[in-house]
Each structure stands twice: as C-alpha cells, then as structure tokens.
N, C-alpha and C positions, 0 to 999 in steps of 0.2 A: 449903267450900273443896275438899273431896275430890271432890265432884261436878263442879266446874269443871275440875279436872285431867283427870278421865275424859273430859269433853267435848272438851278440846283434843287429847287423845291420839286420839280417834275422828276428829276433823276432819283431823288431820295424816295419819293412816293412809289416809283416803279420798282426800286430795289426792295422795299418793304413788302410790296405786293407779291413779288416772286418768292421771297423767303417764306412768306406765309403759306404759299401753295405747296412748296417742297416738304415743309414740316407736316402738313396735312396728309401728303402722299405717303411719307414714311410711317406714319402711325396707323394708316388704314391698311389692314390685311384682308384680302378677299376671303370670302367664306368657302370658296370651292377650290382650295389649294389641294393639289394631287401630287403624290410622289410615286414614281414607278421604279421598283427595285427588285429585280429577279434573283432567284437563287443561282449560285455559280459554283464551279469546282476548278481546282488547279492541281497539276501534277508536279511534284518536286523532282529535281534531278538528283542523282546520287551524290554529287559533290557539294551539297548545300553546307553553308556555314552562317555564322552570325552576320547579318546585313544582307544576305541574299534576297534579291527581289523575287517575290512569288508571282505577283500579278496585280492587277488593279480592278477593284469593283466600281461599277458605275451606276448611279441612280439618276433619274431625270425628274424635273418638276416644272409646273407651270407658273411658279412664283418663287423668287428669291434665290439665294445661294445655299447649296447643300453642304452640311458638315457630317463627316463620318466618324464613327467610334465603334470599338469592340464591346458588345454588350456582354458576351460570355465566351470563355474558351477553357479547355482542359487538355493539357496542363496550363495553368495560369501563367501569363507572361511569355509564352512561347512565340507568339506572333504580335507584331506591331502594325499600326495603320497610320497613314498620313491623313490627318483630319480633313484637309482641303481637297486632296487629289484622289483619295481612296486607295492609294498604293499600299499593298501588303508586303511586309518583309519579315525575315526571321530575326527574332530578338534573343532566343535561347536555343541554339542548335542541339545542346545536350538533351534538353527536354524532348525534342523531336526524335532524337535517336532512340529513346525509349518506346516510341511508337512505330519503330521500323516495321514495314510490311503491313501497316494498318492505315486508318484514316483519322484525321483531326477535323472536328466539326466546330465551326465558329458561328456565333450569332452577331451580325453586323447591323448597326443602326445608321439610317440616313435621315437627317433632320433639316428642316428648312423653316424660316420665319420664326424660329424659336418655339414653335408650337406643334408642327406636324412632323411625325416620325414614322418611318416604315422600317421593319426588320426583315432581313433576308438571311438565309442559311448558306454558309460557304464551306465547302468540303475541300480539304487539302489531303491529297494522297501522298503518303510518306513511303518511299521505296524501301525495299529490304536492304539490309547492310551488305555492301559489296566490297568493302575494304579488304584487300587480299590478305591482310594480316589479322583479320577479325576471326577468332576461333569459332564463335557462335554461328557465323554466317554459313558454315559448312554442315551444320546439323539442324537446319530449320526444315520442318516437315515430318514426314513419316520415316522413322528409323527402324533398323532391324538389330536384334541382339541375340547373342548366344553365349554360353559360358559353362563353367564347372563349379562344383561345390567341393571344398576341401575341409576335412576335419583333422585338426592337428597336423596339417601339412600333407595329408594323403588325400588324393582325389577319390571321392566316394560316389559321385554321380555327375551326369551331364545335365545342364539346363538347356532344354530344347529352344529352338529359335522362336522368338516372339516379336511383336511389333510394338514400338514405342512412338511417342510424338514429341518433337522438339520445338520450342518456341523461344526466340531470342528476346531478352529484356534489355540488352545493351550489346555493345560490340563484343564483349568478352564474358557475357553472362547468358547461360542457357537453362531453361526449365524443361526437364524431361518428365513426361507423364506416361504411366503404364498401369495395368491392372495387376501385374505380377513381376515386380522388380527382383524379388527374392525367389524362393522356391515355394511360395504360397500365394494364394489369390486373396484379394481384398474386395469387399463389396463396393468400396469407393476407390477411385484411382489413387495410386501412390505417386507423389510428385517429389522430385529432388531438384535442387538448384545447384548448378556447377559453375565455377568461376575459372576461366582460362588464364594461365600465366605463361606467356611466351618465354622460351629459353633465350638467354642472352646470346646473340650471334646466330640464332637459328629461329627466325620468326615463324616458320611453318610448323614447328613442334613446340611442345611445352608441357607443363604440368597442369593438373586441374585439382581444385579443391571443392568438396561438397559443402556449401554454406548453409543449406536448409534441407530438411527432410520432413515431408508431410505423409504420415503413415496412418490412415484412418482405421486400419485393423486394430490398432492399440487404443482406440477410444475407450475411456473408462478403465484402462489397465495401465500398470506401470510399464512403460516401454523398455524393451531390452536395449542396452546401450549399443550403438553402432558407430563405427568410424569408417569413413570412406574417403578415398583419394584415387588418383590415377594419372594418366598421361593422354596426350592427343597428338594427332598428326594430320594437318589439314591437307597435305598432299595426297593422302589416301582416304581422307574423311573417316577415320576410325578412332574411336576412344577406347582405351583400356582402363576399366574401372574395377577396383577391389573394394568390397564392402565387408567389413569385419564385424562379426557378432561376438561379443564378449559374454559368454555364459559359462556353464559348467565346462563345456568344451569350446575351444576356439574354432569357429566356423567362418570360412572365407568364401564369399561368393565372387568369383572372378567373372567379369562380364566384358565382352567385346561389343561395342555399339557402333554401327556403321551409318553414316549419313546417307541422304538420298542419292548422292553421286559416288558413294563408296561401296565396297563389298567386304563382308566379314572374312577375316583370315581363316584358312582351313585349320581344322582341329588336328594338331600333330599326333595325337594319341586318342583315337576315337573310343577304344574300349577301356581306357584308363588302367592298363596293366603295367604301365611304366616302360613299355617298348614302343618306340615311335613307329608310326604307320609304315614308313618306307623300309623298315627292316623287320617288321612284325610279320611272322608267317601265318598269322590269323588276326588281321587288324580289327575285325569287328566283333571278335569274341575274346574275352579276357583269358590270356594264357601266358602268365609271366614266365613259366618254365620253358615255353617254346618247344614242348615235346613234339617230335615228328618221327614216329617209329619207322616209317618206310622211307624217310629222307627224300621225300618228293617236293619239299619246299612248302607244303601245306600243313599247318599245325593240326595235330590230331583232333582238337576241339572243333575244327570246321572241315575235317576231311571225312567224306562219306566212306572212304576205304582206308582207314588209318594204317593198316599193316601192308597195304599195297598188293594183296593177293588176288585182286579181281572180284572179291565178294564184299558187298557193302556191309557196313558194320551191323545194321539191323538184322541181317540174315547170316552173319558170320558167327560160327560157334566158338571162335577164338579171335576176336577183332584186334587183339594186340600182338598177335604173332602170325606170320604167313602160314596158311594151311589150306591150299587150294583143294586138297582132297576131302577136307572137312571130316577127317577120321575121328570117330568117337566110339572107342571100343566098348565102353561100359554104358553107352547110350544114355548118358546123364545130361546131354545137351551142351556139354563143355568139351571142346575139341581136345584131342589127346595132347597136342603140343603145349597146351597150357593147363592140363588137368593133372594134378598131383596124384590122383587115384584113377586107375583104369583097370580093365579086366586082367592085365598082365601082372599087377601086383596088389590088387585090391582084395581084401578078405571081408566079405559081408559080415557085419556085426549088428546091423539094424535092419529090421524088416520094413523098409520104406515103402514097399509095394502096397501096404494097407492104405496109403494116402493117394495112390494113383487114381486119376480120373477127375471127377467133378467135386470141387470143394467150395466151402464158403469161408471168406475172410471177414471176421467180425471186428469192427472198430467202434467202440463205444455204442454198441447196439445197432449199428448199421452194417448189414451183411452185403458183401460184394462177391458175386460168383467168379471163381477162378478154376483153372485146371492144372493138373500136375502130372509129371512123368517121373517114375522112380528110376534111380540108378544105384550103383554100388555105394551104399551109405549116403546117398544124396537124393534130393528131390528137387526137380526143376519146375518152377511155378510160372505159369503164363497168366497174365491178367493184372488188373489194378488192385493188387492185394493191399496197397497202402491207402486205398479209398481217397485218392487225390484227383479224381476226374481225369486220369491220364488218358492221352490220346494214343500214345505209341505202344502201350502195353508191353513193355520190355520184359524178357525172361530174366529170372534170377534163380540161382541155385543155392539150396540149403545143404549144409553138411551135418550129419548126425554122428554123435559120439556117445556110446552108452556109459552110464556112471560106473559100471563095473562089468566084468565079463559075464555075458549071458543076461544082463539086466534088460528090462523092458522100458526103462526110463533113462533119460540122459539129457545132454545139452545139444542145442542147435546153433550153428554158426552161419551167419550171412556175411561172408567176406565182402570187402568193398567191391562193388560192381557198378558198371554203367547202368543208370536207370533214367534215361531221358523221359520226362513225363509229357512235355509239350514241345512242339517243333522249335519254339523260340528259346528253349532252355536245354540245349544238347549236352551241357557239361555236368548234369546232375549225377551224383554218386549216392548209392544206398548201401548201408551196412547195418548189422545188428546181431543180436544173440538172443537165446531163450532156452526153453526146455521142451521136451516131447514126452508123451505118455502113450505107449502102444495099447494098453488095455482100453483106454477111453478114446483112442484114435484122435488125440488132441495135440496140437502144437501151439505153444505160447511164444510169441516173438515180439521183442522190442526192437525198434529200428530208428535210424536217423537218416534224413535225406540232406545232403550237402550240395551247395553250389558255390564254386570258387572258394572252397575252404570254409564256408560259413553254413551253419545249420539252418535250414529253411523249414524243416518239419521234423517232428519226432512224436512217436506214439507207440501203443501196444496193440497187437491184433491177436485174435484167437482163430486158428485154422482148424476146421473140422470137416467131416464128410458131409456132402449135401444130401 
C-alpha cells in the first residue's frame, strides 16, 4: 500500500512538471519571427461565376500558423479568401464584370503568432466580355464612324469618317468617347453611354438607348436639348445612331459606328441629291435633275463634254448644244447654235467696241484686270470679274439694250451662264443685270453666283477701261 502511494505521488509530480513546460512554451514567442509573402497574379477564365476558385496565395514563416485576410480591394466584396488555406474565390461576379478587360488589385495580409503580419499585392486579370450575346463586347476598342446631317428631314451635309473609342462598363453598356460626335469639335472629349437591349427572338440585333451624355462644349452654357437612340447588329458590328437636336430647326445627326471587327456600310447617296448612287448619272456631284444633254449616261455636272460634240466644255462656245464647227458669225464668243443674235439677224444698236480690250472690274475698291471682245450688242468678258479668286476664268457674255432708239445709255443683262470658279465647284452659275453709259465708258453690273440652286455670292462691280 505504501508503495502504491509513492507511485501515485511520482506520476502526479511528473504530470504537473510537463504541463508547466507546455504553458511556458506557448507563451514564449521568438523575437526573430519572419514571414515570406511574395506578390502574385492570377488570370480569370471567361466563364467565371460566384464561387469560382481563382487560385491560392501562400506565405511561409519560421514560427506558428499563418492566417490570411483581405486588407483591401476595389470593388469591395468581389473576392473572398479562405483564412487558413489562402484560397481565393469569386464572391461577386457582377462586380468583376464591370472590370472586364482590366485588372483587380488586392492587398492580402498574412499573420502569424498574433503579432507578425506581412502584406502582399495580388493582381487578378479580368478578361474581356466574350458572351456571344453581349452587345458591348463587339464595340470595345477603336471604332470608326460616318454619317449625315439632316435639317427638317432633308440631307444638308455629310459627316466625314472619324475615329471613336469604345469601352464596355458591363455586358450591355458601352461608353463611346470622341472629340467630334456632332458636326463641331470640343476642347474636351465628348462621351455618351449607350445601353443595348436585345430584341426578343433575335439576340444578335437590338435597340440601344443613350443613357448619359457628357458634352464639355456646353460648360457654363445652357445645353441644347438632345435626344438619342438607335439600333445595333452584332453580326456586322455596326451601330446606327440618331441624335436629334431640338432647336429652331430640327437637326438630326445620323451616325453609323463600326466596331473593330466591322465595316461601315456604304453611303447609298454620296452627293445627297436624293438619287441613289447605283442609278445616279453623276453620283459624286449633286444633280437631282439628272440632266444629260448628250445622253451618254454621264450627267452634265460631271461631264467634261456635256453636249458630246468632242469639244470640252471649257473650250466649247456652246457647251449645251453640239456644234463641232464652233461657228460664231457675230464673233461674240457664243456659238451660233445657241446665240439668239448673230450677223444674220442682228442689228447693232450699241457701240460695244468701246469696251473691247483691257478693262478693270472694280468690286468695293479692289480692281481686277479683265479683257473683253465686242460682238453685236454683246461683250464677252474673260477673267475673274467677280473678284472671287477664280482659277478657271470662265468667259461670260453681256447683252446690251439701249433705253431708247439711238440712246447712249441702257441696260446690261448677264443671262444665267456656267461660271465654274474652282475645279471642285463645277456647277456654279452666274447671272445679273445692270446699266451701261457710253460717254463715260462705264458698265455697272450686279450679279449673283449660285451653286445647286443656292446663292453663294452676290455683289456689284464697275467695269471701266484700264
């Protein structure tokens, strides 16, 4: 019995001794605890969803067990971490969708012994949206755009091709940035946000709505109200957008926008004359009347020989009627076939020869040298008598009518005549009227220059001997 008591005492003493050593060990933390925790990066696949495992971060230490935590992330709550294993997973897939095509940066902490912590940076690369039904996915990157401007439903101008930039903010939301969305430039980029709405039963096409417009041109001003909407087709990567400006006149900016993998549709009416290109006899010059004197299939506005007589218009004394012989009986510069007056029936009533030779055309004090050839009651002028810096120097013919029989004064008529000033404006027409005075050898002429039926210049000139 005595031996048993001694044995129990020995065991209890041993147990108490061991327990005392363990407690002392747990409470003592070495002063040289080190954690190694390197930065890392992960690439998400395109089919991520809530719960998707991204990867595992790993830290090492020379003492104790490591506990992991997310110190910071933006957007908050997008990523979760297993505190003991360091495994990263997606907690909010919608938040990551907003970062499509970019990166998400997290700060991860690794802690041991309750005192020592190391922070590392973790980069998560979020892929671009590739859902085949996502409208925004087809317009990410550099875009091209072209369009037309309509006033009260009539096309008045073309918008040349420009470059835009598209950035998706979600599967069906796109931000479009440019310096000239309308027909004017801004010092700061213009940005609009469009939202795609797939059509029922046709996921590749749909409507779009402009939900935001940022137009810095209007800073400090009351902006003109705009309404914008359109449609899209992801099979062609093309957006058709209409922006309506509600002012004194209704102005519509029609735009086609093509994604990086798309092409802008061809303009069906390049010259805006209402005649489609494939049936327009002069598709690049406006000619709604489709006039074609020689019936050669080329409209007169872009035909170098509109009457088809083999003599180009600029050298033809009657470009609107065939006259290969260029007969001009009264030598007034106008071919007989289109001259109402010639030597056969013209009775001279005005001494136009007094203006023949070198003249000056004075417009508001600026004198331009011209030359003239007299005819029967006519005077054909060569030179830039309108003072419009003309390159072609087209001839025009003035017709004189005395105010009474034997009078030395009367009226001057400049009937509508072709007067191309520059090579790029072949459709210009000049016409006018005025008076003449033989004693002072002076002609006063008021004129108008028209292009496509619109007056582009009008003034008065005084023509005198040089």
